[in-house]
C-alpha atoms as an extended CHARMM CRD file, in Angstrom:
* protein
*
       258  EXT
         1         1  UNK       CA            143.1060000000       89.7000000000      266.0680000000  PROA      1               0.0000000000
         2         2  UNK       CA            146.3560000000       91.4890000000      265.2340000000  PROA      2               0.0000000000
         3         3  UNK       CA            148.3000000000       88.4050000000      266.3380000000  PROA      3               0.0000000000
         4         4  UNK       CA            146.3560000000       86.2070000000      263.8810000000  PROA      4               0.0000000000
         5         5  UNK       CA            146.9920000000       88.6830000000      261.0370000000  PROA      5               0.0000000000
         6         6  UNK       CA            150.7160000000       88.7000000000      261.8050000000  PROA      6               0.0000000000
         7         7  UNK       CA            150.8180000000       84.9100000000      261.7030000000  PROA      7               0.0000000000
         8         8  UNK       CA            149.0460000000       84.8510000000      258.3220000000  PROA      8               0.0000000000
         9         9  UNK       CA            151.4630000000       87.4840000000      256.9350000000  PROA      9               0.0000000000
        10        10  UNK       CA            154.4880000000       85.5330000000      258.2000000000  PROA      10              0.0000000000
        11        11  UNK       CA            153.1870000000       82.3360000000      256.6150000000  PROA      11              0.0000000000
        12        12  UNK       CA            152.7820000000       84.2140000000      253.3350000000  PROA      12              0.0000000000
        13        13  UNK       CA            156.4110000000       85.3770000000      253.4440000000  PROA      13              0.0000000000
        14        14  UNK       CA            157.6280000000       81.8560000000      254.2160000000  PROA      14              0.0000000000
        15        15  UNK       CA            155.6670000000       80.4240000000      251.2920000000  PROA      15              0.0000000000
        16        16  UNK       CA            156.9990000000       83.1670000000      248.9930000000  PROA      16              0.0000000000
        17        17  UNK       CA            160.6470000000       82.4630000000      249.8950000000  PROA      17              0.0000000000
        18        18  UNK       CA            160.2070000000       78.7080000000      249.5150000000  PROA      18              0.0000000000
        19        19  UNK       CA            158.7820000000       79.1080000000      246.0220000000  PROA      19              0.0000000000
        20        20  UNK       CA            161.0790000000       81.9160000000      244.9080000000  PROA      20              0.0000000000
        21        21  UNK       CA            164.3590000000       80.3050000000      245.9530000000  PROA      21              0.0000000000
        22        22  UNK       CA            163.6580000000       77.0520000000      244.2310000000  PROA      22              0.0000000000
        23        23  UNK       CA            162.4050000000       74.5380000000      246.7480000000  PROA      23              0.0000000000
        24        24  UNK       CA            161.8050000000       71.3450000000      244.7690000000  PROA      24              0.0000000000
        25        25  UNK       CA            158.1200000000       70.7750000000      245.4420000000  PROA      25              0.0000000000
        26        26  UNK       CA            157.7250000000       68.1090000000      242.7400000000  PROA      26              0.0000000000
        27        27  UNK       CA            157.2780000000       64.5750000000      244.0400000000  PROA      27              0.0000000000
        28        28  UNK       CA            160.3660000000       62.3740000000      243.7720000000  PROA      28              0.0000000000
        29        29  UNK       CA            158.7670000000       60.2080000000      241.1260000000  PROA      29              0.0000000000
        30        30  UNK       CA            157.8480000000       63.1750000000      238.9330000000  PROA      30              0.0000000000
        31        31  UNK       CA            161.0320000000       62.8750000000      236.8350000000  PROA      31              0.0000000000
        32        32  UNK       CA            160.3060000000       59.2350000000      236.1670000000  PROA      32              0.0000000000
        33        33  UNK       CA            156.7450000000       60.0860000000      235.2040000000  PROA      33              0.0000000000
        34        34  UNK       CA            158.0260000000       62.7220000000      232.7390000000  PROA      34              0.0000000000
        35        35  UNK       CA            160.4660000000       60.2570000000      231.1630000000  PROA      35              0.0000000000
        36        36  UNK       CA            157.7770000000       57.6140000000      230.8520000000  PROA      36              0.0000000000
        37        37  UNK       CA            155.4600000000       60.1670000000      229.2790000000  PROA      37              0.0000000000
        38        38  UNK       CA            158.1750000000       61.0650000000      226.7180000000  PROA      38              0.0000000000
        39        39  UNK       CA            158.6730000000       57.4040000000      225.8750000000  PROA      39              0.0000000000
        40        40  UNK       CA            154.9360000000       56.9160000000      225.5500000000  PROA      40              0.0000000000
        41        41  UNK       CA            154.7960000000       59.8810000000      223.1720000000  PROA      41              0.0000000000
        42        42  UNK       CA            157.5310000000       58.3140000000      221.0330000000  PROA      42              0.0000000000
        43        43  UNK       CA            155.6510000000       55.0110000000      220.9460000000  PROA      43              0.0000000000
        44        44  UNK       CA            152.5080000000       56.8880000000      219.9150000000  PROA      44              0.0000000000
        45        45  UNK       CA            154.4570000000       58.6540000000      217.1630000000  PROA      45              0.0000000000
        46        46  UNK       CA            155.7810000000       55.4230000000      215.6660000000  PROA      46              0.0000000000
        47        47  UNK       CA            152.4000000000       53.7170000000      216.0400000000  PROA      47              0.0000000000
        48        48  UNK       CA            150.7840000000       56.5010000000      214.0500000000  PROA      48              0.0000000000
        49        49  UNK       CA            153.5010000000       56.3710000000      211.3980000000  PROA      49              0.0000000000
        50        50  UNK       CA            153.0530000000       52.6170000000      211.0230000000  PROA      50              0.0000000000
        51        51  UNK       CA            149.2850000000       53.0540000000      210.7180000000  PROA      51              0.0000000000
        52        52  UNK       CA            149.8700000000       55.6040000000      207.9590000000  PROA      52              0.0000000000
        53        53  UNK       CA            151.6750000000       53.0420000000      205.7820000000  PROA      53              0.0000000000
        54        54  UNK       CA            149.7470000000       49.8830000000      206.6160000000  PROA      54              0.0000000000
        55        55  UNK       CA            147.5530000000       50.3650000000      203.5840000000  PROA      55              0.0000000000
        56        56  UNK       CA            150.6030000000       50.2210000000      201.2910000000  PROA      56              0.0000000000
        57        57  UNK       CA            151.5720000000       46.7130000000      202.4670000000  PROA      57              0.0000000000
        58        58  UNK       CA            150.4980000000       43.5460000000      200.7320000000  PROA      58              0.0000000000
        59        59  UNK       CA            148.8250000000       40.8150000000      202.8510000000  PROA      59              0.0000000000
        60        60  UNK       CA            152.0160000000       38.7350000000      202.6520000000  PROA      60              0.0000000000
        61        61  UNK       CA            154.1650000000       41.6490000000      203.8010000000  PROA      61              0.0000000000
        62        62  UNK       CA            151.8490000000       42.4340000000      206.7060000000  PROA      62              0.0000000000
        63        63  UNK       CA            151.7580000000       38.7850000000      207.7730000000  PROA      63              0.0000000000
        64        64  UNK       CA            155.5430000000       38.5560000000      207.7310000000  PROA      64              0.0000000000
        65        65  UNK       CA            155.9000000000       41.6710000000      209.8730000000  PROA      65              0.0000000000
        66        66  UNK       CA            153.3540000000       40.3930000000      212.3980000000  PROA      66              0.0000000000
        67        67  UNK       CA            155.1530000000       37.0420000000      212.5870000000  PROA      67              0.0000000000
        68        68  UNK       CA            158.4820000000       38.7520000000      213.2580000000  PROA      68              0.0000000000
        69        69  UNK       CA            156.9600000000       40.9340000000      215.9700000000  PROA      69              0.0000000000
        70        70  UNK       CA            155.5590000000       37.8400000000      217.6960000000  PROA      70              0.0000000000
        71        71  UNK       CA            158.9610000000       36.1630000000      217.5490000000  PROA      71              0.0000000000
        72        72  UNK       CA            160.5280000000       39.2470000000      219.1020000000  PROA      72              0.0000000000
        73        73  UNK       CA            158.0100000000       39.1930000000      221.9520000000  PROA      73              0.0000000000
        74        74  UNK       CA            158.8780000000       35.5450000000      222.6250000000  PROA      74              0.0000000000
        75        75  UNK       CA            162.6720000000       35.9580000000      222.3140000000  PROA      75              0.0000000000
        76        76  UNK       CA            164.4470000000       34.4010000000      225.2840000000  PROA      76              0.0000000000
        77        77  UNK       CA            167.7170000000       36.3530000000      225.0260000000  PROA      77              0.0000000000
        78        78  UNK       CA            168.9290000000       39.7930000000      224.0150000000  PROA      78              0.0000000000
        79        79  UNK       CA            171.0570000000       38.3470000000      221.2130000000  PROA      79              0.0000000000
        80        80  UNK       CA            168.0570000000       36.5330000000      219.7220000000  PROA      80              0.0000000000
        81        81  UNK       CA            165.8810000000       39.6180000000      220.1110000000  PROA      81              0.0000000000
        82        82  UNK       CA            168.5670000000       41.7570000000      218.4620000000  PROA      82              0.0000000000
        83        83  UNK       CA            168.8010000000       39.4110000000      215.4730000000  PROA      83              0.0000000000
        84        84  UNK       CA            165.0310000000       39.4110000000      215.0110000000  PROA      84              0.0000000000
        85        85  UNK       CA            164.8670000000       43.1900000000      215.3170000000  PROA      85              0.0000000000
        86        86  UNK       CA            167.5100000000       43.4460000000      212.5810000000  PROA      86              0.0000000000
        87        87  UNK       CA            165.3390000000       41.2410000000      210.3740000000  PROA      87              0.0000000000
        88        88  UNK       CA            162.2890000000       43.4040000000      211.1110000000  PROA      88              0.0000000000
        89        89  UNK       CA            164.2200000000       46.5970000000      210.4480000000  PROA      89              0.0000000000
        90        90  UNK       CA            165.5380000000       45.1430000000      207.2010000000  PROA      90              0.0000000000
        91        91  UNK       CA            162.0320000000       44.2670000000      206.0440000000  PROA      91              0.0000000000
        92        92  UNK       CA            160.7520000000       47.7760000000      206.6840000000  PROA      92              0.0000000000
        93        93  UNK       CA            163.7080000000       49.1590000000      204.7320000000  PROA      93              0.0000000000
        94        94  UNK       CA            162.9310000000       46.7200000000      201.9190000000  PROA      94              0.0000000000
        95        95  UNK       CA            159.3550000000       48.0410000000      201.9460000000  PROA      95              0.0000000000
        96        96  UNK       CA            160.7380000000       51.5660000000      201.4860000000  PROA      96              0.0000000000
        97        97  UNK       CA            159.9280000000       52.8660000000      204.9450000000  PROA      97              0.0000000000
        98        98  UNK       CA            163.3850000000       53.8200000000      206.2680000000  PROA      98              0.0000000000
        99        99  UNK       CA            162.0110000000       55.8070000000      209.2200000000  PROA      99              0.0000000000
       100       100  UNK       CA            160.2510000000       52.7160000000      210.5630000000  PROA      100             0.0000000000
       101       101  UNK       CA            163.3280000000       50.6240000000      209.7950000000  PROA      101             0.0000000000
       102       102  UNK       CA            165.3250000000       53.1520000000      211.8010000000  PROA      102             0.0000000000
       103       103  UNK       CA            162.9590000000       52.8490000000      214.7560000000  PROA      103             0.0000000000
       104       104  UNK       CA            163.5570000000       49.1020000000      215.0310000000  PROA      104             0.0000000000
       105       105  UNK       CA            167.2830000000       49.5460000000      214.3560000000  PROA      105             0.0000000000
       106       106  UNK       CA            167.2570000000       51.8850000000      217.3560000000  PROA      106             0.0000000000
       107       107  UNK       CA            166.0170000000       49.0290000000      219.5380000000  PROA      107             0.0000000000
       108       108  UNK       CA            168.9600000000       46.9660000000      218.3040000000  PROA      108             0.0000000000
       109       109  UNK       CA            171.3280000000       49.8090000000      219.1880000000  PROA      109             0.0000000000
       110       110  UNK       CA            169.8630000000       50.0540000000      222.6830000000  PROA      110             0.0000000000
       111       111  UNK       CA            170.7580000000       46.3810000000      223.1830000000  PROA      111             0.0000000000
       112       112  UNK       CA            174.1910000000       46.3530000000      221.5150000000  PROA      112             0.0000000000
       113       113  UNK       CA            175.1700000000       49.9890000000      222.2090000000  PROA      113             0.0000000000
       114       114  UNK       CA            177.9540000000       50.1290000000      219.6130000000  PROA      114             0.0000000000
       115       115  UNK       CA            179.0560000000       52.8740000000      217.2360000000  PROA      115             0.0000000000
       116       116  UNK       CA            178.1070000000       50.6940000000      214.2680000000  PROA      116             0.0000000000
       117       117  UNK       CA            174.6040000000       50.0180000000      215.6000000000  PROA      117             0.0000000000
       118       118  UNK       CA            173.8760000000       53.6940000000      216.2560000000  PROA      118             0.0000000000
       119       119  UNK       CA            175.3250000000       54.6310000000      212.8650000000  PROA      119             0.0000000000
       120       120  UNK       CA            172.8540000000       52.2730000000      211.1850000000  PROA      120             0.0000000000
       121       121  UNK       CA            170.0450000000       53.9830000000      213.0770000000  PROA      121             0.0000000000
       122       122  UNK       CA            171.2630000000       57.3770000000      211.9060000000  PROA      122             0.0000000000
       123       123  UNK       CA            171.6990000000       56.4440000000      208.2510000000  PROA      123             0.0000000000
       124       124  UNK       CA            168.2780000000       54.7520000000      208.1660000000  PROA      124             0.0000000000
       125       125  UNK       CA            166.5450000000       57.8620000000      209.4550000000  PROA      125             0.0000000000
       126       126  UNK       CA            168.6750000000       60.0930000000      207.2390000000  PROA      126             0.0000000000
       127       127  UNK       CA            167.3560000000       58.2030000000      204.2130000000  PROA      127             0.0000000000
       128       128  UNK       CA            163.8560000000       59.1130000000      205.3780000000  PROA      128             0.0000000000
       129       129  UNK       CA            164.2590000000       62.8490000000      205.9470000000  PROA      129             0.0000000000
       130       130  UNK       CA            166.1280000000       63.1800000000      202.6530000000  PROA      130             0.0000000000
       131       131  UNK       CA            163.4800000000       61.1440000000      200.8420000000  PROA      131             0.0000000000
       132       132  UNK       CA            160.0530000000       61.8340000000      199.4020000000  PROA      132             0.0000000000
       133       133  UNK       CA            158.0550000000       61.7700000000      202.6350000000  PROA      133             0.0000000000
       134       134  UNK       CA            155.6990000000       64.2280000000      204.2890000000  PROA      134             0.0000000000
       135       135  UNK       CA            156.8840000000       66.7360000000      206.8660000000  PROA      135             0.0000000000
       136       136  UNK       CA            155.6780000000       64.6580000000      209.8250000000  PROA      136             0.0000000000
       137       137  UNK       CA            157.9460000000       61.7720000000      208.7920000000  PROA      137             0.0000000000
       138       138  UNK       CA            160.8780000000       64.0470000000      207.9850000000  PROA      138             0.0000000000
       139       139  UNK       CA            160.7120000000       65.7810000000      211.3510000000  PROA      139             0.0000000000
       140       140  UNK       CA            160.5290000000       62.4590000000      213.1880000000  PROA      140             0.0000000000
       141       141  UNK       CA            163.4100000000       60.9850000000      211.1640000000  PROA      141             0.0000000000
       142       142  UNK       CA            165.6360000000       64.0710000000      211.4600000000  PROA      142             0.0000000000
       143       143  UNK       CA            165.3840000000       64.1600000000      215.2460000000  PROA      143             0.0000000000
       144       144  UNK       CA            166.1300000000       60.4350000000      215.4830000000  PROA      144             0.0000000000
       145       145  UNK       CA            169.0730000000       60.6490000000      213.0540000000  PROA      145             0.0000000000
       146       146  UNK       CA            170.7000000000       63.4860000000      214.9880000000  PROA      146             0.0000000000
       147       147  UNK       CA            170.2250000000       61.6540000000      218.2850000000  PROA      147             0.0000000000
       148       148  UNK       CA            171.6610000000       58.4290000000      216.8360000000  PROA      148             0.0000000000
       149       149  UNK       CA            174.8230000000       60.0530000000      215.4770000000  PROA      149             0.0000000000
       150       150  UNK       CA            175.2860000000       61.9200000000      218.7570000000  PROA      150             0.0000000000
       151       151  UNK       CA            175.0660000000       58.5780000000      220.5860000000  PROA      151             0.0000000000
       152       152  UNK       CA            177.6840000000       57.0890000000      218.2450000000  PROA      152             0.0000000000
       153       153  UNK       CA            180.0010000000       60.0550000000      218.8540000000  PROA      153             0.0000000000
       154       154  UNK       CA            179.5430000000       59.7940000000      222.6180000000  PROA      154             0.0000000000
       155       155  UNK       CA            180.7070000000       56.1630000000      222.4250000000  PROA      155             0.0000000000
       156       156  UNK       CA            183.7160000000       57.0730000000      220.2830000000  PROA      156             0.0000000000
       157       157  UNK       CA            184.5690000000       60.7940000000      220.0590000000  PROA      157             0.0000000000
       158       158  UNK       CA            187.2110000000       59.9850000000      217.4260000000  PROA      158             0.0000000000
       159       159  UNK       CA            184.6470000000       58.4950000000      215.0180000000  PROA      159             0.0000000000
       160       160  UNK       CA            184.9290000000       60.9650000000      212.1440000000  PROA      160             0.0000000000
       161       161  UNK       CA            182.2910000000       59.2710000000      209.9910000000  PROA      161             0.0000000000
       162       162  UNK       CA            179.5730000000       59.8140000000      212.5980000000  PROA      162             0.0000000000
       163       163  UNK       CA            180.6880000000       63.4240000000      213.0560000000  PROA      163             0.0000000000
       164       164  UNK       CA            180.4770000000       64.0450000000      209.3120000000  PROA      164             0.0000000000
       165       165  UNK       CA            177.0820000000       62.3290000000      209.1080000000  PROA      165             0.0000000000
       166       166  UNK       CA            175.8150000000       64.5000000000      211.9620000000  PROA      166             0.0000000000
       167       167  UNK       CA            177.0030000000       67.6300000000      210.1640000000  PROA      167             0.0000000000
       168       168  UNK       CA            175.3470000000       66.4730000000      206.9350000000  PROA      168             0.0000000000
       169       169  UNK       CA            172.0340000000       66.0960000000      208.7760000000  PROA      169             0.0000000000
       170       170  UNK       CA            172.1380000000       69.8220000000      209.4830000000  PROA      170             0.0000000000
       171       171  UNK       CA            173.2910000000       70.5540000000      205.9220000000  PROA      171             0.0000000000
       172       172  UNK       CA            170.3960000000       68.6080000000      204.3970000000  PROA      172             0.0000000000
       173       173  UNK       CA            167.8350000000       70.0360000000      206.8230000000  PROA      173             0.0000000000
       174       174  UNK       CA            169.1100000000       73.4230000000      208.0500000000  PROA      174             0.0000000000
       175       175  UNK       CA            167.8990000000       74.7420000000      211.3850000000  PROA      175             0.0000000000
       176       176  UNK       CA            165.8730000000       77.9530000000      211.1590000000  PROA      176             0.0000000000
       177       177  UNK       CA            167.7600000000       79.4650000000      214.0650000000  PROA      177             0.0000000000
       178       178  UNK       CA            171.1770000000       78.3750000000      212.7650000000  PROA      178             0.0000000000
       179       179  UNK       CA            171.0670000000       77.4880000000      209.0360000000  PROA      179             0.0000000000
       180       180  UNK       CA            174.8630000000       77.3270000000      208.6820000000  PROA      180             0.0000000000
       181       181  UNK       CA            175.3940000000       74.8330000000      211.5090000000  PROA      181             0.0000000000
       182       182  UNK       CA            176.1610000000       71.8710000000      209.2300000000  PROA      182             0.0000000000
       183       183  UNK       CA            178.7140000000       73.7280000000      207.1130000000  PROA      183             0.0000000000
       184       184  UNK       CA            180.3580000000       75.2380000000      210.1770000000  PROA      184             0.0000000000
       185       185  UNK       CA            180.6630000000       71.7960000000      211.7520000000  PROA      185             0.0000000000
       186       186  UNK       CA            182.3610000000       70.4330000000      208.6340000000  PROA      186             0.0000000000
       187       187  UNK       CA            184.7630000000       73.3830000000      208.4880000000  PROA      187             0.0000000000
       188       188  UNK       CA            185.5600000000       72.8910000000      212.1560000000  PROA      188             0.0000000000
       189       189  UNK       CA            186.2070000000       69.1780000000      211.5600000000  PROA      189             0.0000000000
       190       190  UNK       CA            188.4750000000       70.1270000000      208.6540000000  PROA      190             0.0000000000
       191       191  UNK       CA            190.5910000000       72.1280000000      211.0990000000  PROA      191             0.0000000000
       192       192  UNK       CA            190.5900000000       69.3380000000      213.6750000000  PROA      192             0.0000000000
       193       193  UNK       CA            191.3750000000       66.5830000000      211.1480000000  PROA      193             0.0000000000
       194       194  UNK       CA            193.3000000000       68.2070000000      208.2800000000  PROA      194             0.0000000000
       195       195  UNK       CA            193.5840000000       66.2410000000      205.0430000000  PROA      195             0.0000000000
       196       196  UNK       CA            190.8360000000       63.8010000000      205.9590000000  PROA      196             0.0000000000
       197       197  UNK       CA            189.4360000000       62.4390000000      202.6490000000  PROA      197             0.0000000000
       198       198  UNK       CA            185.8700000000       62.0480000000      203.9320000000  PROA      198             0.0000000000
       199       199  UNK       CA            185.6620000000       65.6120000000      205.1990000000  PROA      199             0.0000000000
       200       200  UNK       CA            187.3620000000       67.0770000000      202.1170000000  PROA      200             0.0000000000
       201       201  UNK       CA            185.1220000000       65.0750000000      199.7630000000  PROA      201             0.0000000000
       202       202  UNK       CA            181.9690000000       66.3780000000      201.3980000000  PROA      202             0.0000000000
       203       203  UNK       CA            183.2450000000       69.9500000000      201.4900000000  PROA      203             0.0000000000
       204       204  UNK       CA            184.1130000000       69.5800000000      197.8070000000  PROA      204             0.0000000000
       205       205  UNK       CA            180.6490000000       68.2450000000      196.9870000000  PROA      205             0.0000000000
       206       206  UNK       CA            178.9770000000       71.1070000000      198.8540000000  PROA      206             0.0000000000
       207       207  UNK       CA            181.2450000000       73.6430000000      197.1400000000  PROA      207             0.0000000000
       208       208  UNK       CA            180.0380000000       72.3120000000      193.7680000000  PROA      208             0.0000000000
       209       209  UNK       CA            176.4160000000       72.6690000000      194.8790000000  PROA      209             0.0000000000
       210       210  UNK       CA            177.0190000000       76.3410000000      195.6980000000  PROA      210             0.0000000000
       211       211  UNK       CA            178.9790000000       77.0450000000      192.5040000000  PROA      211             0.0000000000
       212       212  UNK       CA            182.3810000000       77.3710000000      194.2130000000  PROA      212             0.0000000000
       213       213  UNK       CA            184.1020000000       75.2140000000      191.6020000000  PROA      213             0.0000000000
       214       214  UNK       CA            187.6710000000       76.3880000000      192.1540000000  PROA      214             0.0000000000
       215       215  UNK       CA            187.4280000000       75.6850000000      195.8740000000  PROA      215             0.0000000000
       216       216  UNK       CA            185.8920000000       72.2810000000      195.1130000000  PROA      216             0.0000000000
       217       217  UNK       CA            188.7520000000       71.4120000000      192.7290000000  PROA      217             0.0000000000
       218       218  UNK       CA            191.3390000000       72.3820000000      195.3180000000  PROA      218             0.0000000000
       219       219  UNK       CA            189.7880000000       70.1110000000      197.9490000000  PROA      219             0.0000000000
       220       220  UNK       CA            189.0390000000       67.1850000000      195.6580000000  PROA      220             0.0000000000
       221       221  UNK       CA            192.5000000000       67.2070000000      194.0930000000  PROA      221             0.0000000000
       222       222  UNK       CA            193.8030000000       66.9690000000      197.6510000000  PROA      222             0.0000000000
       223       223  UNK       CA            191.5830000000       63.9250000000      198.2620000000  PROA      223             0.0000000000
       224       224  UNK       CA            193.0600000000       62.1410000000      195.2430000000  PROA      224             0.0000000000
       225       225  UNK       CA            196.5930000000       62.9760000000      196.3510000000  PROA      225             0.0000000000
       226       226  UNK       CA            195.9200000000       61.5270000000      199.8210000000  PROA      226             0.0000000000
       227       227  UNK       CA            193.6120000000       58.6340000000      198.9040000000  PROA      227             0.0000000000
       228       228  UNK       CA            193.6520000000       57.9260000000      195.1510000000  PROA      228             0.0000000000
       229       229  UNK       CA            191.2530000000       55.0140000000      195.6550000000  PROA      229             0.0000000000
       230       230  UNK       CA            188.4200000000       57.4470000000      196.5370000000  PROA      230             0.0000000000
       231       231  UNK       CA            186.2740000000       56.9530000000      193.4300000000  PROA      231             0.0000000000
       232       232  UNK       CA            183.6900000000       59.6000000000      194.2940000000  PROA      232             0.0000000000
       233       233  UNK       CA            186.3950000000       62.2800000000      194.1790000000  PROA      233             0.0000000000
       234       234  UNK       CA            186.9570000000       61.6160000000      190.4540000000  PROA      234             0.0000000000
       235       235  UNK       CA            183.2250000000       61.9010000000      189.7430000000  PROA      235             0.0000000000
       236       236  UNK       CA            182.9730000000       65.1480000000      191.6850000000  PROA      236             0.0000000000
       237       237  UNK       CA            186.0770000000       66.5700000000      190.0160000000  PROA      237             0.0000000000
       238       238  UNK       CA            184.4970000000       65.9190000000      186.6310000000  PROA      238             0.0000000000
       239       239  UNK       CA            181.5340000000       68.0940000000      187.6480000000  PROA      239             0.0000000000
       240       240  UNK       CA            183.7960000000       70.7620000000      189.1420000000  PROA      240             0.0000000000
       241       241  UNK       CA            185.9200000000       71.0750000000      185.9920000000  PROA      241             0.0000000000
       242       242  UNK       CA            182.7810000000       71.1390000000      183.8890000000  PROA      242             0.0000000000
       243       243  UNK       CA            181.6070000000       73.9940000000      186.0930000000  PROA      243             0.0000000000
       244       244  UNK       CA            184.6100000000       76.1510000000      185.1670000000  PROA      244             0.0000000000
       245       245  UNK       CA            184.3770000000       75.1570000000      181.5010000000  PROA      245             0.0000000000
       246       246  UNK       CA            187.4460000000       72.8930000000      181.4280000000  PROA      246             0.0000000000
       247       247  UNK       CA            186.0090000000       70.1400000000      179.2480000000  PROA      247             0.0000000000
       248       248  UNK       CA            189.3070000000       68.2820000000      178.8090000000  PROA      248             0.0000000000
       249       249  UNK       CA            189.7010000000       67.6450000000      182.5240000000  PROA      249             0.0000000000
       250       250  UNK       CA            185.9670000000       67.0760000000      182.9310000000  PROA      250             0.0000000000
       251       251  UNK       CA            186.0670000000       64.2630000000      180.3730000000  PROA      251             0.0000000000
       252       252  UNK       CA            189.3000000000       62.8290000000      181.7920000000  PROA      252             0.0000000000
       253       253  UNK       CA            187.9330000000       62.5860000000      185.3180000000  PROA      253             0.0000000000
       254       254  UNK       CA            184.5890000000       61.2950000000      184.0360000000  PROA      254             0.0000000000
       255       255  UNK       CA            186.4260000000       58.3330000000      182.5090000000  PROA      255             0.0000000000
       256       256  UNK       CA            188.1490000000       57.6410000000      185.8140000000  PROA      256             0.0000000000
       257       257  UNK       CA            184.8130000000       57.9830000000      187.5620000000  PROA      257             0.0000000000
       258       258  UNK       CA            183.3260000000       55.2090000000      185.4240000000  PROA      258             0.0000000000
């Protein structure tokens, strides 16, 4: 009797140590199952979003989309499929559904896997979460935009435009746990790439939005000195000078802006 109890106790200790010290008891295919489940969830998300806007499409628009989807299913090469997906994405953008356009652009990017392709995905989704859509769409689009720009950066870590666009995602939709993340990223990029017109222009624009007109003028004047062809800098400088009450310079830069 005592021998049986000792065996049971020993088995309990063995089981405890196996579980406590991290024995991987998940089946080998469990990771694959989890990934497939995540992909299925994404497909469900986009299916629901498409259903939400189907009622806004005309019969001709719906027929065209269905025809393109059938062509994509029958595509015999990746290049042909990519071209058709671009057409489908373009149509959804034309129908003012940038988040759905971004979803199909993402399929193009998965085929081509270039910085440009992922940047198109990011900018498409960015148009959605900045636009007049409900929170469900904005959340979906924000997550996809961030992921797309991160993919572009991973392909080319020197791609400043994608880095700036990623930072602007966080500026436009601040994280609750880190609301300053976008601004801090831009300031960090400014240190890494001093005198970059794109970074300075965006920092200048954001300075205007927060009423820091003198700081905006300093940055935007620097943009014009480095890259005088940057038209947006003249427009922003007009607003910045107007902000400090310097009407002469505001009018002068407004003329150059036009």
